[in-house]
Structures are given as structure tokens and as C-alpha cells.
N, C-alpha and C positions, 0 to 999 in steps of 0.2 A: 523533503521537498514537497510542496503542496501544488498539485496540478489542478487548476480550477475548471478546465474544459479540455476538449480535444480538437481545437481549431488550429489554423495555421499560426495564429499568434501564440498559441500554447506550445507549439514546437520550440519557439524561441524561449518561452518561459522555462520549459524543461532543459533546454540547452544551457541556459544561464546557470541553473542549479547543477547540472551535470558537470560542467567545467569546474565548478567550485568544490563539489563533493565526491567526485568519482574516485579519488585517491584515499578516501576515508576507510576506516575499518569495516564499515557497513553503511547501507543506505536504506532509509525509510521513505517510501513514496506515498504521499497522502492524497487519495482521490475521493475523500469525503466531500460530498456536495459537487462532484464533477458534473458539468452540464452537458457533456457529450460533444459530438462533432464527427470527425472522420480521419483523424491522424494518429490513432493509438499505435499503429504498426510502426510509425517512425520511432516512437519511444522504445517499443519492443526490439527493433533493429539494434539500437544502442545497447540495451540491457543484455542481449544474448551474445554480444561480442566477447571473445575469450583472448586472454593474453597468451601469446605464443613464444615470446622471447623477452630478454632484457637487452637494451642497447646501452653502450657505454663509450664515452670518449676518454682519451688518455687524461688521467688526473681528475676526472669528473665523477659525479655520483650516477650510478646506473639508473635508467628510466625504462618503464615498461613499453613493450611494443605489441600491438599498436597502442598508441597513447590514449585513445578514447575508449578505455575499458575500465571496469571495476573488478577487483578480485575478492571483495568481501561479500558477506551475505546480504540479501535484499529482502525486505519485507514491505508489504503494502497494507495501508489502512483504508477501510471502506465503510460506508454506512448506507442507510435507506435513501439518502438524497443523491447517491451516485447513479447516474442513468445513461442509457443510450451507449455511445462509444466508450464511455467510462466503464461500462459493464463488459463491452467487448475486450477492453484492455485486461480486465481480470481473467476472462476466459483464455485469452492469448497467453497471459503471464503463467497461468496454471498449466496449459498445454505444453509449454516449453520448459516446465519445471524450473522456473527461475527463482522461486522462493516461496514464502508463506504469506497468505492473505489473512488479515485479522480484522474483526469488526462484526457487523451484522449484515444480513442479506441486503443486496442492493435493490433498487427500485423495481426492476422487472419490466423495463420498457426499452429493450435494445433497439427494436425497429417500430416501436409503438406510437411515435409522435407523428401520426399520419391521419388524414381524414377526420379531424376533430369535429365533434358535434356538441353544441352547447345544450345543456339540460335546462329545465324550467327554473331550477334554483341557482342558475348561473354557474354550474359546474361544467366540466368538459369530459366527454368520453372519447378516447382515442381508439380507432379501429385499424390495427396493423394489417397490411396486405401481403406481407412476406415474413419469413422467419429463418433463423439459423439452426442448423443441427450439426453435431460433431461427427467424427469419423466412425462412431459406433451407431449412428443413426438416432441419437438421442436429441430431443429438442432442447435448446438452450435459452435461458434467461426469461423469455416472454411470459408475462403474468406470474412469474415465480421469483426471479432475481437470482443473483449469484450467491451461492452458499460459501462463506469463508471457511478457511481451514481451521481457524480458531475463532469460536463464537464468543465475543466479548461485548456485552451490552452495557448501557448506562442505566443503573438501577435508580428508581425515583428518590429513595431516601438519601443517597449520596449526592444526587443532583440538587436536591433541596438544601443540602448542607454546603453546596458550593464546590463539591468534588465531582469529577467526571467518572473516576473509578475508585471504589473504596480501597482503603489502605490494606485490607486483609485479602485482596485478590492478588495471587501471584502473577508475575509477568513472565512470559516465555519468549526467549529469543530463538529464531529458527535453528533446528538441529540440537536444541538443548533437551534435557530430560528433567525439567524442574519438578514435575509432578511426582517423580519417584525419589527426589532429593539427591539425584546424582549430579556429578559435576558437568559443566559445559565444556570440559576439555582443558580449562585453564586451572583446574584445581580448586575453583570456587563455585559456589552455588549459583544457578541461573535465576534464583528467586529474587525478585526485587523487594527490598525491605521498605517499611513505611517511612523510614528516615532518609531514603536515598535521594529524594527530590523535594527539598523544602519549599521550592518556589511554586506559586499557584498559577503556573502556565505550563505549556507542553515542554517536556524535556526529552529530546532525542539525541543528546550528545553523549560523548563518552567521558566528559568531565564529571557528570553526575553518575555515570555508569561505567567506571573504569574497567570492569570485568566483562565488557562486551555484552552487557544487558541493557535494556532500555526501560526507563520508568515513564509510564503514562499516568501516574497518579496525579490528581488535581489538574488534569488536562482540561483546557477550555478553548473554545473557538467562538 
């Protein structure tokens, strides 16, 4: 699911995807290019819910309780164009240990879109007047960005060839141990092969990755 910002409209955007995908084997939340806002904690509230029981009617298929939960792994994609409340979402996601964040460091302007001053070359300098720090007293995000758990960048050669990630880069699914060649728990390697996704678009489904791996080869946006 691609969440483009963190406004009131985007809570509806998230809810649309959430209702459609929460029962899948896993969820990937794409916040690349997220424009920020103020509603990231509404998304976190949904993501951290846990299933406590199964409910069943006589002669019917059991269903999870509460219904608005996911039981599979969650991963988040981010890039340098994710800023403000989109970055707060990443920090919140990590603090609650909800899954793995993949990509490159974010913009680094969690509260920096304030007091903008125009420069002589028509640029803009933003002067933040507040900042966030965590429970350990460490400053967060500002002028640095969020550091993903797995650093995965777009190399220029592959981009020029029309590929987002070169075919020789292994893909890691959360909790897998692909770097050592070990199994992801299902008896099959978590390494994505070059042939697992022949389409030149993003593939985050389990049709192309039936062993619960995800192929981002040839990803384009």
C-alpha cells in the first residue's frame, strides 16, 4: 500500500488498503515520497493491534477477532523524499517493533517546514523551532533523517538500464537470514532470484513470490 501523505484524507487512503490487504500473508507499506502531515499515529494504532481470538459461527469458517488486525509480517519502504510526519511514522514504527524498514535515509525535516526564508538564488532555507527526542534523550530525524534497517539504494548503472534494483542484489524478507543462505522457515531460500519477477513494475505480491519473499527487481515509480 502506498501512503502518499499523513493528512486526514490519507487516513482514508490507508483504511481502503487496510481493509483489502490486512488478511494477506504480509503487508508492505510504501511511504516513499510521503509529504507528511499529522495523522501517522492513526496508522500505527491499526498496525499494532493484535489478534486475541478466533470467532466462529456454527457451520461457518472461523474469522479473527478483533477483525481489524493483520497477523503477517510488515515491512516499510522509504526514501529521501519521505519527510515530516512520514518520518515520524518510521520512528513510531521502529519504536513499537512492528517490522523492518527498507530503503535509504529520509529527508530529515520532521519539524523543519517552518519559518522559511527565500535565498537570492530562489532556494529556501527552513528554520525549525522545535525538535523531537526519544526516551534515551537522543535527538531524532532533524537534519539527519531516519536510517532504515536495511539500506537499499538505487545504483546509477541499473537506473540507466531501466532497472530499480540490479538482479544480483538479494532481497530480504523480515526475520529471514538470506545473507547466510539459511531458510526463511519454509524450507526455501529467502533470496529472490533474477527470474522471480519478469515484469518491469513493482511486484509485492505472493504470486511472484510464493515462498513469502518479495521481489523489487525492476521496480519503477
